[in-house]
C-alpha positions in Angstrom: 43.4 76.1 33.3 42.7 73.0 32.4 42.0 75.3 28.3 45.0 76.1 29.2 46.7 73.3 29.2 44.6 71.5 26.2 45.7 74.3 24.5 49.4 73.2 24.5 49.1 69.9 23.3 46.9 71.2 19.9 49.7 72.0 19.2 52.7 70.3 17.0 54.4 67.8 19.2 57.4 68.5 17.9 59.6 71.7 15.8 62.3 72.5 14.6 64.8 74.7 16.8 63.5 77.3 14.8 60.8 77.3 16.2 61.9 78.3 19.3 62.8 81.6 18.3 59.3 81.9 16.2 58.7 85.3 16.7 62.2 86.6 15.1 60.6 87.2 12.1 58.9 90.0 13.3 61.9 92.2 14.6 64.1 92.1 11.3 66.9 90.4 9.7 70.0 90.3 12.5 73.0 92.5 11.0 70.9 94.9 9.9 72.2 97.6 11.8 71.8 98.7 15.9 68.4 98.8 15.5 67.3 96.1 13.6 70.0 93.7 15.7 68.0 94.8 19.0 64.9 94.0 17.4 65.4 90.7 16.8 67.4 89.7 20.3 64.1 90.5 21.2 61.9 88.7 18.8 63.5 85.8 19.3 63.4 85.9 23.1 59.6 85.7 22.5 58.0 86.3 25.8 61.1 85.7 27.6 62.4 88.0 30.2 66.2 89.5 29.8 68.1 89.2 32.9 70.8 91.3 34.8 73.1 88.5 32.7 72.2 89.2 29.5 72.2 93.1 29.7 73.6 95.6 31.3 73.4 99.7 31.3 76.8 100.6 30.0 79.2 101.5 32.2 81.3 104.3 31.4 80.2 107.5 29.9 83.2 106.8 26.6 80.2 104.0 25.8 78.0 107.1 25.0 76.2 110.3 25.7 73.1 111.7 25.9 73.2 115.1 24.5 72.0 117.4 21.0 68.4 117.2 23.1 67.2 114.2 21.8 67.9 110.7 23.6 69.9 108.4 21.6 70.9 105.2 23.3 74.4 103.9 22.3 75.2 100.7 22.5 78.9 100.3 24.6 80.9 97.0 23.6 79.8 94.7 26.4 76.1 95.2 25.3 76.7 94.4 22.1 78.2 91.0 23.5 75.9 90.4 25.8 73.1 90.7 23.8 75.1 88.0 21.1 75.6 85.9 23.9 71.3 85.9 24.7 70.3 85.4 21.0 73.6 82.6 20.6 71.4 80.8 23.9 68.3 81.0 22.0 69.3 80.2 18.3 70.6 76.3 17.8 71.5 74.5 14.9 68.3 74.1 12.5 69.0 70.4 11.7 68.0 69.6 15.5 65.0 68.5 16.3 63.4 70.4 19.4 60.8 68.3 21.9 57.6 69.6 22.5 55.2 69.6 25.6 54.1 66.1 24.7 57.3 63.9 24.3 60.0 66.4 25.6 57.5 67.3 29.3 54.3 64.9 29.0 55.9 61.6 28.3 59.0 61.6 30.6 56.8 62.7 34.1 54.2 60.7 33.4 56.8 57.8 32.4 58.6 58.4 36.1 55.4 58.6 38.2 53.7 55.5 36.4 56.5 53.1 38.5 56.6 50.0 40.0 54.6 51.3 43.2 51.7 51.5 41.5 51.6 47.5 40.9 53.4 46.7 43.8 52.4 48.4 47.0 49.3 50.3 46.0 47.1 47.1 45.9 48.9 46.3 49.4 48.7 49.6 50.7 44.6 49.4 50.1 44.7 46.5 52.1 46.5 47.9 54.9 44.4 51.1 54.8 41.4 50.6 53.3 40.6 52.4 50.3 39.2 55.7 51.8 42.4 56.2 53.7 44.4 54.9 50.7 42.8 57.5 48.2 43.3 60.0 50.9 47.3 58.9 50.8 47.3 59.1 47.1 45.2 62.7 46.9 47.9 63.9 50.1 50.6 63.3 47.9 49.6 63.8 44.8 48.9 67.1 46.1 52.7 67.9 47.0 53.4 67.2 43.6 50.6 68.9 42.1 51.5 71.8 44.6 55.7 71.7 44.0 54.7 71.8 39.4 53.1 75.0 40.2 55.9 76.1 41.7 58.6 74.8 39.5 56.4 76.5 36.6 56.5 79.7 38.3 60.3 78.9 38.8 60.7 77.5 35.0 59.1 81.3 33.6 61.0 83.7 35.2 63.4 84.4 32.0 64.5 82.3 29.3 65.2 78.2 30.8 69.2 77.1 29.9 70.0 73.4 29.2 70.7 71.8 32.6 67.4 71.0 33.5 66.3 71.5 37.4 69.5 72.0 38.7 70.1 74.6 36.8 66.7 76.6 36.2 66.5 76.6 40.3 70.0 77.8 40.2 69.3 80.8 38.2 66.3 81.6 38.9 66.4 81.8 43.1 70.3 81.1 43.5 73.1 78.6 43.3 73.1 78.2 47.3 69.4 76.9 46.6 70.2 75.1 43.3 73.3 73.2 44.7 71.0 72.3 47.6 68.5 71.6 45.7 70.5 69.6 43.0 72.5 67.4 46.0 68.7 66.4 47.2 67.7 65.2 44.1 70.9 62.9 43.5 70.6 61.3 46.7 66.8 60.7 45.7 67.4 59.5 42.6 70.7 57.0 43.6 68.1 55.7 46.4 65.0 55.5 43.4 67.8 53.5 41.5 67.7 50.8 44.0 63.8 51.1 44.5 63.4 49.8 41.3 66.0 47.2 41.1 64.6 45.5 43.7 61.2 46.3 42.2 62.2 44.3 39.6 63.7 41.5 42.0 60.0 40.6 43.0 58.7 40.6 39.5 61.3 38.3 38.5 61.2 36.3 40.8 57.1 36.0 40.7 57.6 35.2 37.2 60.4 33.1 36.9 59.6 30.6 39.8 63.8 29.3 39.5 64.5 32.7 40.5 62.6 32.4 44.0 65.2 30.9 45.9 68.0 33.5 44.5 69.2 35.7 47.3 67.6 39.1 46.7 70.3 40.8 47.0 73.0 39.1 44.9 69.9 38.8 42.0 69.1 43.1 42.7 73.4 43.7 42.3 73.3 41.5 38.5 70.1 43.9 37.7 72.1 46.9 38.9 74.8 45.8 37.0 73.0 45.3 33.9 71.7 48.9 34.1 74.8 49.8 34.6 76.6 48.4 31.7 73.6 50.3 29.3 74.2 53.4 31.2 77.9 53.8 30.8 77.9 52.5 27.4 75.3 53.5 25.5 73.3 56.4 27.5 72.8 57.9 24.1 69.9 54.9 23.8 67.9 55.4 26.4 65.7 58.8 25.7 64.8 57.2 23.1 63.1 54.2 24.4 61.3 56.7 26.4 58.0 56.4 24.5 58.2 52.1 24.0 58.9 52.0 27.8 56.1 53.9 28.3 54.0 52.5 25.6 54.3 48.8 28.3 53.5 50.0 31.3 50.2 52.1 29.3 49.4 48.3 28.3 49.4 47.3 31.0 47.3 49.9 33.3 44.8 48.8 30.6 45.3 45.2 30.7 44.2 45.7 34.7 41.0 47.4 33.6 40.0 45.2 31.0 40.5 42.6 33.8 38.7 44.0 36.8 35.9 44.5 33.6 36.1 40.5 32.7 36.1 39.6 36.6 33.4 41.3 37.4 30.9 38.9 35.2 33.4 35.9 35.7 34.9 36.1 39.6 37.9 34.0 40.1 37.5 33.6 43.3 40.1 30.8 43.6 42.7 33.6 43.8 41.0 35.6 45.9 39.1 38.0 43.2 35.8 38.6 43.9 34.6 40.9 40.7 34.0 44.9 41.3 31.1 45.4 43.1 29.4 47.9 45.8 29.4 45.9 48.5 33.0 44.5 48.0 34.1 48.1 48.2 32.1 48.6 51.4 34.1 46.5 52.8 37.1 47.3 52.1 36.6 51.1 52.6 37.9 51.4 56.0 41.0 50.5 57.1 43.0 47.0 58.5 46.2 47.3 59.4 48.3 44.7 60.6 51.0 44.7 62.8 53.7 47.5 62.4 52.2 49.6 59.8 49.5 52.4 59.9 48.5 55.4 58.1 52.1 57.0 58.5 54.1 53.9 57.2 51.7 52.9 54.2 51.5 57.3 53.0 55.7 57.0 53.0 55.8 53.3 51.3 53.4 55.2 48.6 55.0 58.7 48.1 58.3 57.5 46.1 55.4 56.6 43.3 54.7 60.6 42.5 58.1 62.0 43.0 60.0 63.6 40.7 57.4 65.1 38.7 60.3 67.7 37.8 61.7 65.4 34.6 60.1 67.6 32.1 62.5 70.3 33.4 65.3 67.8 33.2 64.9 68.3 29.8 64.7 71.8 29.7 67.7 72.1 27.0 66.0 69.7 24.5 62.2 71.8 24.2 61.4 74.5 21.7 59.9 76.5 24.0 60.3 75.8 28.0 58.4 78.3 29.0 55.8 77.2 27.1 55.8 73.8 27.5 56.7 72.7 31.2 53.8 74.0 33.0 51.0 72.6 31.4 53.1 69.7 30.5 54.4 69.2 34.3 50.7 69.5 35.5 48.7 67.6 33.1 50.9 64.8 33.9 50.4 64.9 37.6 46.7 65.3 37.3 46.2 62.5 34.6 48.8 59.8 37.2 46.3 61.2 40.1 43.3 60.2 37.7 45.1 56.4 37.4 46.0 56.3 40.9 42.5 56.8 42.3 40.8 54.0 39.5 43.7 51.8 40.8 42.7 51.6 44.4 38.8 51.4 43.7 39.6 48.7 41.1 41.5 46.8 43.2 40.6 47.3 46.3 36.1 47.1 45.3 37.5 43.4 43.1 39.5 41.5 45.6 39.9 40.1 49.2 41.3 41.9 51.9 43.2 39.6 52.6 44.3 38.6 49.3 45.2 42.4 48.5 47.8 42.3 51.8 49.2 38.9 51.1 49.8 38.8 47.4 51.9 41.4 46.3 51.3 40.7 42.2 48.0 40.3 42.6 47.4 42.4 40.1 49.0 40.1 37.3 46.4 37.3 38.4 43.3 40.4 37.8 44.5 41.0 34.5 43.0 39.9 31.0 44.1 38.7 28.2 47.4 37.4 30.4 49.1 38.1 33.4 52.1 38.0 31.0 51.2 41.8 29.8 51.5 43.1 33.3 55.0 41.5 33.9 56.5 43.0 30.5 54.4 46.5 31.6 56.2 46.3 35.5 59.8 45.3 33.8 59.6 47.8 31.7 58.7 50.6 34.6 61.2 49.4 36.3 63.8 49.2 34.2 63.1 52.4 32.1 62.7 54.7 35.8 65.8 52.3 36.6 67.5 53.5 33.6 66.4 57.1 33.7 67.3 57.4 37.7 71.0 56.2 36.2 71.0 58.0 33.5 70.1 61.3 35.3 71.4 61.0 38.9 75.0 61.1 37.3 74.4 64.6 35.1 73.3 66.2 38.3 76.1 65.3 40.4 78.4 66.4 38.0 76.9 69.5 37.1 77.3 70.3 40.8 81.2 69.4 40.3 81.3 71.4 37.2 79.6 75.1 39.1 82.4 74.3 41.5 79.5 74.6 44.3 80.5 71.4 46.1 84.6 72.2 44.9 85.3 67.9 45.9 83.0 67.1 43.5 84.6 68.6 40.6 86.1 65.5 40.5 83.2 63.9 38.8 83.0 66.5 36.1 83.1 65.2 32.9 85.7 66.8 30.1 83.2 68.8 27.3 81.1 67.2 25.4 82.0 63.7 27.3 80.1 61.7 29.6 79.7 61.9 33.7 80.9 58.1 34.0 82.9 58.3 37.5 79.7 60.2 38.2 77.5 56.8 37.4 80.0 54.9 39.0 79.6 56.6 42.7 76.0 56.3 42.1 75.9 52.6 40.9 78.2 51.9 44.1 75.7 54.2 46.1 72.5 52.9 44.7 73.9 48.7 45.6 74.8 49.8 49.1 70.8 51.1 49.2 70.3 47.4 47.4 72.1 45.2 50.3 68.9 46.9 52.5 67.1 43.6 50.7 63.4 45.2 50.9 61.7 47.4 49.1 59.6 48.9 52.0 62.9 49.8 54.2 64.5 52.0 51.1 60.7 53.8 50.2 61.2 56.0 53.7 64.4 57.5 52.6 63.6 57.9 49.4 60.4 59.8 50.6 63.0 62.1 53.1 65.2 63.0 50.5 61.8 64.3 47.9 59.8 66.1 50.5 62.9 67.8 51.4 64.0 68.7 48.2 60.1 69.6 47.4 59.8 71.7 50.8 62.9 73.3 49.6 61.6 74.6 46.0 58.0 75.6 47.8 59.5 77.3 50.2 61.9 79.4 47.9 59.9 80.5 46.1 56.8 81.4 48.4 59.4 84.0 49.9 60.5 85.1 46.8 56.7 86.1 45.5 55.7 86.9 48.8 58.2 89.9 49.2 57.4 90.9 45.2 60.9 91.3 44.2 60.8 92.9 40.3 63.3 90.2 39.5 60.9 87.2 40.2 58.5 87.6 37.0 56.6 84.4 36.4 54.6 84.1 33.5 52.7 81.1 34.5 49.2 82.9 35.4 47.8 80.0 37.7 50.4 80.7 40.5 49.8 82.5 43.9 52.3 82.6 47.0 50.6 80.9 49.3 50.2 77.8 46.9 53.9 77.4 47.6 53.9 78.5 50.9 51.1 75.8 51.4 53.1 73.0 49.4 56.0 74.0 51.8 54.1 73.3 54.8 52.7 70.0 53.6 56.1 68.8 52.5 58.1 69.0 55.9 54.5 68.3 58.0 54.6 64.8 55.5 58.3 64.6 56.2 58.2 64.3 60.1 55.5 62.2 59.5 56.2 59.9 57.1 60.0 59.3 58.7 60.8 55.7 60.4 61.7 57.7 63.9 61.4 61.7 64.2 64.9 62.0 64.1 65.6 60.9 60.4 63.5 63.8 59.5 65.7 65.7 61.4 69.0 64.8 60.0 67.1 65.2 56.8 66.8 68.5 57.7 70.2 68.9 59.0 72.0 67.9 56.2 69.8 70.1 53.9 71.0 73.1 55.8 74.8 71.5 55.8 74.8 71.6 52.7 72.9 74.9 52.1 75.7 76.6 53.9 78.1 75.1 52.4 77.2 75.7 49.2 77.1 79.6 50.3 80.7 79.6 51.8 82.2 78.7 48.7 79.8 81.0 46.5 80.5 83.7 49.2 84.6 83.0 48.3 84.4 82.9 44.5 82.5 85.8 44.3 85.4 88.0 46.5 87.8 86.6 44.6 86.3 87.8 41.4 85.6 90.7 42.6 89.2 91.0 43.5 90.7 89.7 40.5 87.9 93.0 39.0 89.5 95.2 41.3 93.2 93.8 40.1 92.5 94.5 36.5 91.3 97.6 36.9 87.6 96.1 35.9 83.9 98.3 37.1 83.1 96.1 40.5 80.3 93.5 39.2 78.3 91.0 41.2 78.3 88.2 39.6 75.4 87.4 41.4 72.5 88.1 44.3 72.0 86.3 47.6 68.1 85.3 47.3 68.2 87.0 51.3 68.8 89.9 49.6 65.0 90.7 49.3 64.4 90.2 52.6 67.4 91.8 53.8 66.2 95.3 52.3 62.5 95.1 53.0 63.4 95.2 56.5 66.0 97.9 56.2 63.1 99.4 54.0 60.6 99.1 56.9 63.6 100.5 59.2 63.7 103.6 58.2 60.2 103.8 57.5 59.5 103.6 60.9 62.5 105.5 62.1 61.0 108.6 63.6 63.2 112.2 65.0 64.5 111.5 68.2 65.0 107.6 67.7 68.5 108.1 66.9 69.2 110.4 70.3 69.5 110.5 74.2 69.3 106.9 75.1 69.2 105.5 71.5 72.0 107.5 70.7 74.9 105.8 68.4 78.2 107.5 66.6 77.3 107.2 62.8 80.6 109.0 61.6 81.5 110.8 58.4 84.7 110.2 57.1 86.4 112.7 54.8 89.1 110.9 54.2 92.2 112.0 51.2 92.5 110.6 48.1 95.4 110.3 45.4 94.6 112.3 42.6 96.0 109.9 39.8 94.5 106.4 41.1 91.6 107.2 43.4 93.7 105.0 46.3 92.7 106.4 49.9 96.3 108.0 51.2 96.8 106.9 55.2 96.1 110.2 57.5 97.6 109.3 60.6 96.1 106.1 61.2 92.5 107.8 61.8 90.6 105.4 59.9 91.2 102.6 62.7 89.8 105.4 64.7 86.4 104.1 63.4 86.5 100.1 64.2 88.1 100.9 67.3 84.9 102.7 68.4 82.3 100.9 66.7 83.4 97.9 69.0 80.8 99.1 71.8 78.9 101.9 69.8 77.5 99.7 67.0 77.2 102.8 64.9 77.7 103.1 60.9 80.3 104.8 59.3 80.6 106.5 56.0 84.5 106.7 55.0 84.3 109.5 51.7 86.3 110.9 49.9 86.6 113.5 47.1 87.6 113.4 43.6 88.4 116.4 41.7 87.0 116.7 38.3 83.4 116.5 36.0 81.9 113.1 36.9 81.2 111.8 33.3 85.0 112.3 32.6 85.8 110.1 36.0 83.3 107.6 35.8 86.0 104.5 35.6 88.6 106.3 38.2 85.0 106.4 40.5 84.5 102.8 40.2 87.8 101.6 41.0 88.8 104.1 44.0 85.3 103.1 45.2 86.2 99.6 44.9 89.7 100.3 46.8 87.9 102.2 49.6 85.4 98.9 50.2 88.8 96.9 50.4 90.0 98.6 52.9 86.8 99.4 54.7 87.2 95.2 55.0 90.8 95.1 55.6 89.9 97.7 58.7 87.1 96.0 60.0 84.8 98.9 59.6 81.2 98.5 60.1 80.0 101.0 57.6 80.0 102.4 54.0 82.5 103.6 51.2 81.7 106.5 49.0 83.8 108.7 46.7 82.0 112.1 44.8 83.3 114.3 42.2 83.4 118.1 42.7 85.3 120.7 41.0 87.0 121.4 44.1 87.6 118.8 47.4 86.3 121.5 49.6 82.9 121.6 47.4 83.5 118.1 47.6 83.3 118.1 51.5 80.5 120.1 51.8 78.6 118.3 49.7 78.9 115.1 51.6 78.3 117.1 54.9 75.1 118.2 53.7 74.1 114.9 51.9 75.1 112.1 53.4 72.2 109.9 54.4 68.9 108.6 54.2 65.9 110.1 56.2 66.5 110.2 59.7 69.5 108.3 59.4 72.2 110.8 58.6 75.5 110.8 60.4 75.8 112.8 63.6 79.5 113.3 63.7 82.2 114.1 61.0 85.6 113.0 61.7 89.0 114.9 59.6 92.3 115.1 59.8 94.7 118.3 60.7 96.8 119.3 58.0 100.6 117.8 58.8 102.1 121.5 56.6 101.0 124.8 57.3 98.3 125.4 54.6 98.2 128.7 52.3 95.7 131.5 53.2 93.8 130.6 50.5 93.3 126.5 52.0 93.6 127.4 55.6 90.5 129.8 54.9 88.5 126.6 52.8 89.9 124.3 56.0 88.4 126.8 58.4 85.1 127.6 56.3 84.7 124.0 56.7 85.0 123.5 59.9 82.3 126.0 61.2 80.1 124.8 57.8 80.2 121.2 60.3 78.8 123.5 63.1 76.2 125.2 60.6 75.1 121.4 59.6 74.3 120.7 63.8 76.7 118.2 63.4 79.4 117.5 65.9 83.1 117.4 64.5 85.8 115.5 65.3 89.5 116.6 64.0 92.4 114.8 64.7 95.7 115.5 65.6 99.1 114.4 66.7 102.8 113.8 66.0 102.1 109.8 66.3 99.4 107.3 64.5 96.4 106.3 65.7 97.1 102.6 66.7 96.2 99.4 64.1 93.9 97.2 65.1 96.5 94.8 64.8 98.8 96.7 66.9 99.6 95.6 71.0 97.8 97.3 73.3 98.3 100.8 74.8 98.8 101.6 78.1 98.9 104.9 80.1 95.5 107.6 80.5 93.6 108.8 78.7 93.5 112.6 78.7 90.0 114.3 79.0 90.3 118.2 79.4 87.5 119.9 80.5 88.1 123.9 80.2 86.2 126.3 81.5 83.6 124.0 80.8 82.1 121.8 83.1 80.3 119.5 80.8 80.9 119.9 77.1 79.0 118.6 74.3 76.7 116.9 77.1 79.8 114.4 77.7 80.6 113.2 74.3 83.8 114.0 75.5 83.7 111.3 78.0 81.4 108.5 75.9 84.4 108.5 72.8 87.1 107.6 75.3 84.6 104.8 77.0 83.9 103.5 73.5 87.1 103.4 73.1 88.5 101.3 75.4 85.9 98.7 74.9 88.4 97.2 71.9 91.1 95.6 73.0 93.9 98.4 71.5 92.7 100.7 74.8 91.6 98.2 77.0 94.0 98.8 79.2 93.8 103.0 79.5 92.6 104.2 82.4 90.6 107.7 81.5 91.6 110.8 83.6 89.4 113.5 84.0 91.1 117.3 84.0 88.9 120.2 84.6 89.8 123.8 84.3 88.3 125.9 86.3 88.6 129.7 87.5 90.0 130.9 90.8 86.6 131.5 92.1 85.6 127.5 92.5 86.1 125.2 95.4 88.5 122.8 94.2 87.3 120.0 96.9 82.8 121.1 95.7 84.3 120.6 91.9 86.1 117.3 92.6 83.0 115.9 94.6 80.6 117.7 91.8 82.6 115.8 88.9 83.4 112.8 90.8 79.5 112.3 91.3 78.8 112.9 87.4 81.3 110.2 86.6 78.7 107.6 88.8 76.0 108.9 87.6 77.2 108.5 84.3 79.1 105.2 84.2 82.4 106.2 83.8 85.1 105.2 85.8 88.1 108.2 85.2 90.3 109.7 87.4 88.9 113.5 88.3 91.6 116.5 88.8 90.7 120.2 89.1 92.7 122.6 88.2 92.4 126.4 88.6 93.8 129.2 86.1 93.0 132.5 85.5 90.8 133.3 82.5 92.4 135.7 80.8 95.7 133.4 80.8 93.8 131.0 78.0 92.1 133.5 75.5 91.0 130.8 73.2 88.8 129.0 76.0 87.0 131.8 77.0 84.0 131.4 75.1 83.7 128.9 77.8 83.7 130.0 80.5 80.3 129.4 82.4 81.8 129.1 86.0 81.7 133.0 87.1 82.8 134.7 89.5 79.6 135.8 90.9 77.9 133.0 89.8 76.9 129.2 91.6 76.6 126.2 90.1 74.2 123.4 91.0 74.4 119.8 90.3 72.7 116.9 92.1 73.8 113.4 92.1 71.8 110.9 93.8 69.1 112.9 95.1 71.4 115.4 97.0 72.4 118.6 95.7 76.0 119.7 95.0 76.8 124.0 95.3 79.7 125.1 94.0 79.8 128.9 95.4 82.3 131.9 94.6 85.3 131.5 97.2 87.8 134.3 98.4 90.6 133.9 95.5 93.1 135.3 97.1 93.9 132.5 99.2 93.9 130.1 96.1 96.9 128.5 94.4 96.4 128.8 90.9 97.6 126.1 88.8 99.3 127.9 86.1 102.0 129.8 88.0 105.4 129.5 87.1 104.2 128.6 83.6 105.3 129.9 80.6 103.4 131.4 78.8 103.7 131.0 74.1 103.4 133.5 71.8 99.9 134.5 72.1 100.3 134.8 76.0 98.0 131.9 76.8 99.7 129.2 79.4 97.3 126.2 78.7 99.8 124.7 76.1 102.3 124.4 79.0 99.8 123.0 81.4 98.8 120.7 78.6 102.6 119.1 78.7 103.2 119.1 81.4 99.6 116.8 82.8 99.4 115.2 79.5 102.6 115.4 77.6 103.1 111.7 77.6 99.4 110.6 77.6 98.6 108.1 74.6 95.7 110.4 73.6 94.1 113.3 74.3 90.3 115.0 74.0 89.5 118.6 74.2 87.3 121.1 72.9 87.9 122.6 70.0 88.9 126.5 70.7 86.8 128.2 68.7 88.2 131.3 66.1 88.0 134.8 67.7 86.1 136.7 64.7 86.1 139.5 67.1 89.2 139.8 67.6 89.5 139.1 64.1 91.6 136.3 64.9 91.9 135.1 60.7 92.3 131.3 59.7 96.0 131.0 59.2 96.2 132.4 62.8 93.6 130.3 64.1 95.3 127.5 63.0 98.8 128.4 64.2 97.1 129.0 67.4 96.1 125.5 67.4 99.2 124.1 66.8 100.8 125.9 69.6 98.5 124.5 72.2 99.3 120.8 71.2 102.7 121.2 70.6 103.6 117.9 69.5 101.7 115.6 72.0 101.3 112.3 70.5 97.5 112.2 69.8 94.7 114.8 70.1 91.3 114.3 69.5 89.3 118.6 69.4 85.8 118.0 69.8 84.0 120.8 68.2 79.8 120.7 69.6 77.4 121.9 67.3 75.2 122.9 70.4 72.9 120.1 68.9 74.4 117.1 71.0 71.6 115.3 71.8 73.4 112.2 74.2 71.6 110.9 77.6 75.5 110.8 79.7 73.4 110.2 82.6 70.8 107.0 83.8 67.7 107.7 85.1 
């Protein structure tokens, strides 16, 4: 990796903006045709990544087809616009000088790290903790900074970084939620950091200028902060130009200290506590010598702000000639160099100065310097003032960027007008920093800076580790010296240090809660913006395109993938059966909108409240797929909105087919994934009489569902099914078992039970009607059914009726209780049997009831007992093929059976219902 870093510095420090697009010449001139335009666009990108936001596949067949036996890519208007935007982002004004690795990344990062802690607090920490523990403090802090730099390098090389610094890079690469959270935490960190630099400057001035020694720290700090505010408010454009001058002063002061170490090794100044560098002094100061109220965690918290902000180079991403190539080596090199400088400072000061002097004289390095202490004073002032100016200039820009993106709408007030400076944000930052200056102690402010920076770095490392661990195809960092384990280690270290270094543990908890609160708030705002944008797209007839993907989508996909692959045949049967309903709805052929079908769609959400199943609401558009692409997308969007409106937990689906009937059959056969397939199909009953051809298609669909081993729910009635917001319905939900003791394995009872869990149906009572042959004993049969209800956990009223099977030929297929046979059922370990009895003394229920056109009395029996019931469920009568019953005749017989009853759900069992109705 070191060779890679050195290669980066061997390149020119500055380059015209064209250097960032040096590869463009390989792709040909722009404007030379479609092929040349594409080649230039990709060449200008260099080794970058085209993201989904830049290039999209054509969304309509009108934009281009594959024909003539040859694959030919045809450009859509949207794609041309996006390619032009991609080129515009990379091609900038050739007169603008872009920064290279050294000036653009290495210098600002070095300047931010080599701050006041190096001069004012590191010698004091060495006296408190000793050389050994101080080196441990330095290495732990620098390790956190180094691991965060690796994670940031991976993020910065995942595509082409835009301007906007660290906040923008994280927002684009990981997501706006993390971008907004990290950006706000960096704003807080830099605001507290500004106060630290101001208080450090006050300490230097009071030690250097004796006349200021008695001036109140808070007053002097406010004056210094006001001076920085005026400079930033008026002359912000000159700050970056003075960076090299400030850094030169800092480096010169460091060299002066090193020269003093060499000088005092030969001529000690014992009167100042400087005994000269020696092995003996190193041994004396190697162990700790903490005074009261200080320990390892305390000095770690005080030192850590020294190594913060290794992301300074990333903040200049918009000014770099090649951000992907400059950010990783520039940042990591600066971290490594500063680590060496910190370690040398610890050894040189600890090995040259007495421990008491290190603790009591916090500016001892000025006495150690050679040839004059003024060199170090000037360097320290340049360090504090330069870092303070950078913080006061950078923090408001973070706040303004968050406000401009409307991630936190309340901060939009601080967003500047286009091309303007964030002066309102500068005022807020200065005010908050002034409040921190009022604390009056650098040691008291530093731990809070540590908290915010560690929280921020922990989030960056953790999110980067998660994306890399999930192996998301969209996360493709080009920085090869990277592994998700390193990011995970960095996250664990940052959060562990945060709790260890906090003045009290609940400060760390508060920092975490603030971070979680910011994340949740930003997530909510982003979701609102997305829903608003999606509604606008649907309203305008545009394609429904998600503007961003939640970072958790990868985790959800992996969980769903693992769950689907782990499903085995039988996992959704018996005890674990849940309704998975495929609702075949109607669509308008003109605009693809959902056509209401007696409120049937409401049944899905009402069944799912307790069932916790799934649903697919599917419709068919007649015609060829390629001719209806736009209509298909808009119809799917409208149907999706309908599911949200009806609170349905499921998915919309639209297909194109030559006929609606063919589309329905395709949906019944093909919908699902692996073991997870619909077990129930729901359709509506035609309101008007169908022509023979359409009636035949309808009946074929009914029979096709049975052949597909799926249960069919067919809804009919003179009234619509209630909406989810209607007042609770009262009355009976009647379930009819006609010549069948246990149809569909109890599904006729399970569905009303599920409906009763919803507020619309919770005030109803289930009533079971069992129609049996006259040969069955009513008392025994009722006892049998009541025992079944108890065993199945269903509260229902049971009523048994007698009817001659010859009076109802529709249900002749269901006769299971023959006069010659017995029936046995075991309840609570007791065997209950129903045996044939003498039929001469039985009074049948159909006595004196009129017959319908088919000679059946069942219609009159239903009307007598369930005519006023809000919902009736019964087995769907089968078509009598042996009797030559046609499709239209069968549909007429169904109409005659239920007449004008309010709501009826016919259930056609497939014989494959695997439902555990009874408890073990």
